[in-house]
C-alpha positions as CSV (number, residue, x, y, z in Angstrom):
1,M,-40.5,-12.1,31.6
2,A,-40.8,-10.3,28.4
3,T,-41.5,-12.2,25.3
4,S,-39.8,-11.1,21.9
5,D,-40.2,-12.3,18.4
6,Y,-36.6,-12.5,17.8
7,E,-35.2,-15.5,16.4
8,H,-31.2,-16.0,17.1
9,G,-29.2,-16.1,13.9
10,S,-32.1,-14.5,11.6
11,M,-30.7,-11.0,11.6
12,D,-29.3,-9.8,8.2
13,I,-25.6,-9.1,8.9
14,S,-24.6,-8.5,5.1
15,D,-23.8,-4.9,6.0
16,Q,-21.4,-5.8,8.9
17,Q,-19.7,-8.2,6.4
18,N,-19.3,-5.7,3.8
19,T,-17.8,-3.2,6.4
20,W,-15.4,-5.9,7.8
21,K,-14.3,-6.8,4.6
22,G,-13.8,-3.1,3.5
23,F,-11.8,-2.6,6.9
24,M,-9.4,-5.5,6.2
25,T,-9.0,-4.6,2.6
26,A,-8.0,-1.1,3.8
27,S,-5.7,-2.6,6.4
28,V,-3.9,-4.7,4.2
29,W,-3.6,-1.9,1.2
30,G,-2.2,0.5,3.9
31,S,0.3,-1.8,5.8
32,A,1.6,-2.8,2.2
33,I,2.0,0.8,1.2
34,I,3.7,1.6,4.6
35,M,6.2,-1.3,4.2
36,A,7.0,-0.3,0.9
37,I,7.8,3.7,2.0
38,V,9.8,2.2,5.0
39,G,11.5,-0.2,2.9
40,Y,12.3,2.6,0.4
41,A,13.6,5.0,3.1
42,T,15.3,2.3,4.8
43,L,17.6,1.5,1.5
44,T,18.1,4.9,0.4
45,L,18.6,6.7,3.5
46,A,20.1,4.2,6.1
47,V,21.6,1.8,3.8
48,G,22.9,4.4,1.0
49,M,21.8,2.6,-1.8
50,N,21.4,4.4,-5.2
51,W,17.7,5.6,-5.2
52,M,16.9,4.0,-8.5
53,I,18.0,0.3,-7.7
54,A,16.3,0.9,-4.4
55,L,13.0,1.9,-6.2
56,V,13.3,-1.0,-8.5
57,L,13.7,-3.5,-5.7
58,I,11.0,-2.0,-3.7
59,A,8.5,-1.9,-6.4
60,G,9.4,-5.3,-7.5
61,A,8.9,-6.9,-4.0
62,A,5.7,-4.8,-3.9
63,L,4.3,-6.0,-6.9
64,L,5.0,-9.8,-6.2
65,G,3.8,-9.5,-2.6
66,G,0.5,-7.9,-3.8
67,L,0.2,-10.8,-6.6
68,F,1.1,-13.2,-3.8
69,M,-1.8,-11.9,-1.8
70,G,-4.2,-11.7,-4.6
71,M,-4.6,-7.9,-4.4
72,G,-5.3,-7.6,-8.3
73,G,-4.5,-5.2,-11.1
74,T,-5.5,-2.2,-8.9
75,W,-2.4,-2.9,-6.6
76,I,-0.2,-3.2,-9.7
77,I,-1.5,0.3,-10.8
78,T,-1.1,1.6,-7.7
79,V,2.6,0.7,-7.2
80,V,3.5,1.7,-10.5
81,G,2.0,5.2,-9.9
82,L,3.8,5.5,-6.6
83,A,7.0,4.5,-8.2
84,A,6.3,7.3,-11.0
85,L,5.8,9.6,-8.4
86,A,9.0,8.8,-6.6
87,V,10.8,9.1,-9.7
88,F,9.0,12.6,-10.3
89,V,10.3,13.6,-6.8
90,Q,13.8,12.4,-7.3
91,I,13.9,14.3,-10.6
92,V,12.5,17.6,-8.7
93,I,15.2,17.1,-5.9
94,M,18.2,16.5,-8.5
95,L,16.9,19.9,-10.2
96,A,16.9,21.9,-7.1
97,R,20.5,20.7,-6.4
98,S,21.8,21.6,-9.4
99,L,20.4,25.0,-9.2
100,M,21.7,25.4,-5.5
101,G,25.2,24.6,-6.5
């Protein structure tokens, strides 16, 4: 049998731990953003709710959920940025509708 100098549990696993932490963070953020997008689309398209009311409800829920999960200030900035993007897109849609007829 071959002998080895390896001792079980002595390997540095900090890179693996950081990779796992990054993967979990990306998964949580991605899931939260997808839930907000699907929730907004559901409220506006399926339920027929006014887009601004739906945006306020979903952004508020996303902010509270992010604070509850400890996602930090970066999450707040992300939600506010996505809400601003949604307002911009809705303004472009309203302008296009007014030009078409």
